[in-house]
N, C-alpha and C positions, 0 to 999 in steps of 0.2 A: 719785599720781605713780609711774610704773613705775620699777623698779630694774633696771638692766642689770648682769649679773654681770661681774666682772673677768675679763679674759682670762688672768690669771696668778694663782697661789695667793697668799694674803695674805703668807706668809713670803717668797716670791720678791720681791713688791713691796716689802716692808719692807726687805729687804737691798739691793735695787737702788736704791731711792729714797734710802735712808740713805747709801749710798756715793756716789750722784750729788750729794747735798747736801753731803757732806764735800768732794768735789772742787770744787764751786762755791765753798765757803768757803775752801778751802785754796789760797791763791795766794801772791803775792809776800811780803806782810807776815808771813804765818804761818811763814815760814822765816827771814827775815832778822832780825826783831825778837827772837824768842827767842834766836837765836844771839848777837846783840850784847848782849842782856840778861844772858846767861850769863856773858860776859866781865866785865861790870860787877858782877854780883852775887857771883861767885866762890863762896866757902864758904857764902854765904847763898842759893844758887840755889834750894833747896827752898821757902823762904819767898817768893822772887820768883815762882816758878812758881805758887804758890797764888794770888797776886794776879792774875797774868797769865791763869790759867785762868778766874777769875771773869769777866773782861771778854772774854777771847778765846774761851771756850767756853760759860760759864754764861749770859752775856747773850744770845749768839746763840740758845741753846736757849730762853731765856725769850721772845725775839722770835718764834721759830717757834710756841711754845705760845700766845703772846698773839694772834697773827694767826688761828690755828686756833680759839682759844677765843672771840674777839670776833665771828667771822662777818663781819668787814669785807671788802669787795670788794678793797680794796688799801690802800696806805699813806695815800693822800689821804683815803679814806673814814674810816680810823681816826683820823687827825689832825684831821679835821673835827669831832670831838667837842668840840674846843676852840672852833672857829668855822670856817665854810667857807673864809674867806680864809686862816686859819692852815693849814688842811689843804692848800691849794694851795702856800703858801710852804714848808711843811715838806717836802712830797713832792718838789717841784721841786729844792729845795736838797739833799735827801738823794740823789735820783737823780743829780744832776750831780756830787756828791761821790764816790759810789761808782762813778760812771760815767766820763764823758770827761774830767773835770777832774783827778782824783787817782788813783783805784784802777786804772782801765783803763790809763792810760799807765804806771803803776808796774809792771804785769805784764810789759810788754815790756822795760822798762829793767832790772828785776831779772834776767829771763831772760838778757839780753845781758851784764850785768856779771858775773854769776856763772858762766854756762855757756859764753859765747862769747868774751868779752874776754880770758880767760887764754891763748887760742890765738893771739891777734893781737899784733903788735908795737905799741908805745905810739903811734906815729904813725898807724897805720891805725885803731887803736881810738878815738883821739880825733878823727878827721876824719870819715870816711864810714862806718865800721863800724856804729855804732849806727843811722844813718839807713837803711842797706840792710837791717839785721836787722829794724828796726821795721816796715818796709814788708812784708817777707816774713811776719813774725809776724801782723800784722793782716790780711793777705790770707787767711791760713788761718783766723783767727778769724772773719772776715767770712763765709767760705764755710760754716763750721759754724753760725754764728748765723742764717743765712738759712732754716734748717729747725728752728725751736725744738722742734717736736713730736718730733724725733729725739734730743733731749738725753739721754734715759734710756739709749738704746742706745749712743750715742757716748761718753758720759761714765761713766754708772753701771756699764756692763758691760765697757768696754774700758780707758779711761784710768785710772780709779781703782784697779783692782787692780794695774796696772803701777806706778802711783805709790806705792802703799803698800808693795809689795815693794821698790822702789828705796830708799825712805826707811828701811825696816827694815834693809837691808844696811848703809847708812852709819851709822845711829844705833847699832845693836847692836855694830858694830865698835868704836865709841868706848867702849861699856860693857865689852867684853871686853879691850880694849887701850887704856886711857886715855892721852892725849897727855902729861899731866903732872898735878901736884898742883893742887888748888883754891887759887886765890889769895885774898888778903884782899879783901873787898867794897869797891867804890869809891863815893865820894860818898854820895848819899842811900840807896843800897842797904846801907850800913853802919848806917844809923839806922832806917829804916822800909822794909825790902825788900818787904813785902807791898803797901804802898801804891804804891811805885814800880812794882812789877810790875802792879798794877791799872791804873795810868795808862799804862804801856807797852802794855797790851792794847788801848787806844783805837786805836792806830795800825794794827791789823789791819783796822779798819772793819767787822768782822763783825757787831757788834750792829746797825749801820745796815743792812747787807746782809740781815740775817735777816728783816726786815720785807718785803723784796722777794723773797727766795728762797723764803719760805713760799708766796707766791702762785705761784711757778714750780712748786714741788712739787705743790701742789693741782691746778694745770693739767695736769701730767704724769699724775697719778693719775687725773684725770677722763678724759684721753685713753686711758688704759689700761682704761677701763670702770668705774671706781669712781664710783658716783653716790650711794649712800646716805650721808647726812651723817655718821652715827655712824662708819661704816667709814672715811670720808674723814678725819675728825678723828683717829681712832685711828692710821691709817697715817702721817699728817702728823706727829703727835707722836712716833711711833716712829722715823721718819726723823730727826727732830731729836735724839732721844736717842742714836741710833747715831752721827750725825755729830759731836755734842758729845763723845762718849766717844773717838772717833778723834782729834779735835783735841787733847783733853787729854793723851792718851798721847804724841802727836807733840811737843807743846810741852815736856813733861817731858824727852824724849830729846834734843831739839835744844838746850834750855837747858843740859843737862848737858854736851853736846858742846862748847858755847861756854865753859862754866865751866872745863873742863880744857884749853883750847887756849892759854892765855896764855903758858905756859912756852916753847912752840914758836913761836907766831906773833907774840908781843908784843901790845900793845894796838892794836886796829884801829878804824878810824873808823866802820865799819858792818858789819851782819851779812852782807852779800854777800861782803865780803872774808874774814870769818871762815869761812864755808862753803867758799869757794874754796880757802883755805889748808889747811883741815882735810882736804878731799877729796884734795888733792895730797899731803899728808903721808902718808896711808894707802896710796894706790895710784898716786901719780904722775899721769901723763897719763890713765890709765884711771879714776882717781878723779874727775878733772875731767869725763870723759865720762859717768860715772855721775851726777854732779851735774847735768850738762847735761840728761840724761833727766828727772831729778826736777823741775828747775826748769821745763823746757819743758812738761811735763805739768801741773804745778800751775798755772802762770801761764796756759797756754792754756785750760784748763778754766774758770778763773775769768773770764778775758776774754770767753769765749763766753757764759757765763751772764749777765754784766753787760751786754754789748751787747744780748742778746736781751731782758732785763728792762727796760732803759732805753728801747729802741726800742718795746717793747710799750706802756709807760706813756705816752710822749709821743705815740704815734699815737692813743691814746684821748683824751689831753688836747687834741690838735689833729687831729681826724679828717680834716681836709682834706689832711693829709700822711700818706703811707703808712708802714707798718712798714718796708718795704725802704728808703725814703728816709732814715728815721732811722738805720737800721743803717749806711748809707753815711756819713751826717753824723758820727755818733759814732765810727765807725772812723777817719775822716780826722782828726778833732780829737784823738783819743787818739794816733794815730800822730805827729802834730805835736808834742804836748806831751811825748811819751816822750823826745824829743831834748833836753829840759831836763836830763836826767841824774837819777840816783836821789836824791842829796842835795837837789837843787833841788826835786824833787817833794815830798819829805818835809817840807822847811822850809815850802813853800807850803801844805801841807795842814793843818799842826798848828793854826793859828787856827780853821779851820773845824771841825775835830774837837772842839776845846774848846767850840765853840758847840753842835754837834749832839749830842754824846754825852750830856750831862746831860738834854737835852730828850727824847732817845730812851729813856733809862733810866726817866725819870719817866712818860712816856707808856705804856711797857710795864707799869709797876707800877700805874698808874691803871686800865689795862685789866683787870687781875686783880681790882682792888678795886672795880670798877664797881658790882657788885650791893650792896656794903656801903653806898654812899652813893646808891643807887637811880638811878645814871646822871645825877645832876644836873649840868647843863652848867657851872654857876657854880663847882663844885669843880674841874673841868678848867681853867677859865679862870684862877682864882686861883693854882692850883698851877703851871701852866705859865708864867704871867706872872712869878711870883717866881723860878722857875728860869731863865727867859730873861734876866732882869735881871743875874743873877750870871754867866751864861754869856757874855753880851756883854762884860762886864768882863774875863773870863778870855781871851776871844778877842782882845780889844784888847791885853791884856798880852802874849799870845803873838806878836802881829804887830808891835807897836811898843814894848813894854816900858813898864810904868807907872813912875812916879817912886818912889824909895825911900820917900818920905813917904806916898804913896798905898798902897803895899804894906804899910807898917807900920800904917796906919790900918785897912786891911781885915783884917789879921791880928789886930788888937786886938778888932774888933767882929764878925768873921765866923768862927765856929769852923771849923777845918780848911781855911781858905782857903790857908794857906801850903803845904799839901801837895796842892793841886789839887782838894779836895773841898768847897769853900766853898758849893756850891749845895745841899747836903743839908739844912741847917737852914732856909734860906729856902723850899725846896720843902715841908718839913713845916709851916712857919708858913703858907704860902700855902694848903695843903690845909685847915688849921684854920680860916682865915678863910672859905674856901669852904664848909666845913661849917656855920659859924655863919650865913653869909648864906643858905644853903639852908634852915636851920631857921627863919630870919626871914621866909621867903616867896619866895625865888628857887627855884621848883620846876620850871623847865623842864628836861626830860630830853633826852638825846642819842638819836639814832635808831640 
């Protein structure tokens, strides 16, 4: 096989793809959730950040590494190690979650509520303001997503540097001139802040998106002329490391900003309000303008990446329908759902996240352990089934709330269930059963 040399130096590709990947990850949730968590964690913000970084930066990095390490064509191919049917179910559910049902609508809603709504009177904001903004926002996202091969130039070289500079201006101002003293931690953040931060990181959806964005990065690098598998894997992993480092730094700064804001802003219901009030405190209307730039760049780059990734996958799943048609469909659905409002989207998404996150974490870890159990399919099946059983219960609880008796029973027999990590022990037991069955004769391996 002939190897085509890259058009750019490895260092230039490493930096540009790493920054592009950071921008794809860094959207609505990466700003609002750390800010709100900071208010709740108060003096325990460092512990909360540690947990948040694990799921908000560490798991996305592992997802990028897993896709690169596995050699899988896409998410469906990787999840098909459990079974072909599970592969389709997992991939479709994941793409719809990080795409038109939750993450994509949230990008427009957060951009509006943080960056635009403060400039409008309450009547305009609550009637047609969000509708007109979401139409304009997704029109721009649609135009950018129609040429996915240009993502590196449009995002990695232009949007991301401006975004990072804008975030630095706001965040470092809070370090040099804190708004107030750190308050006492609230609720569960007073008891186990690391775990609460870990669970809060679910809402960024970045671990889910990492399995998708890894394929985007690989495609961009191949378009740049990188064909050698070793160089492709090395650059993909390097981009993941750079993106994760940028995410971790920003999470720490934004959480600290929220932790010191309570004296001035009071307790606020979501991170969008925290950011808006903080920006206005430091610079008045110019602060809201700076925040508007940050939010628009962050949310737009993520929306573009998600539209392109989702449309590309579904056009392969259903080849009779074109990439362009799926871009149109997903853009229209996202635009409509964006008008549910931020809190409505967040509440709607939590049950699905409680279902998908444990499955994603376990699939990523099994990918790294694949060689240890020689790729035996029975290990994948048993581990994922055990994880799925608990995840379904947690998703039901998040959507409809289990009875106190059921919760007490689960807390008694399922370690760590009360803090949202009840899937860990069943996953380990499922893997043990799979290993035993593998030794007993179930030798079929994954492709």
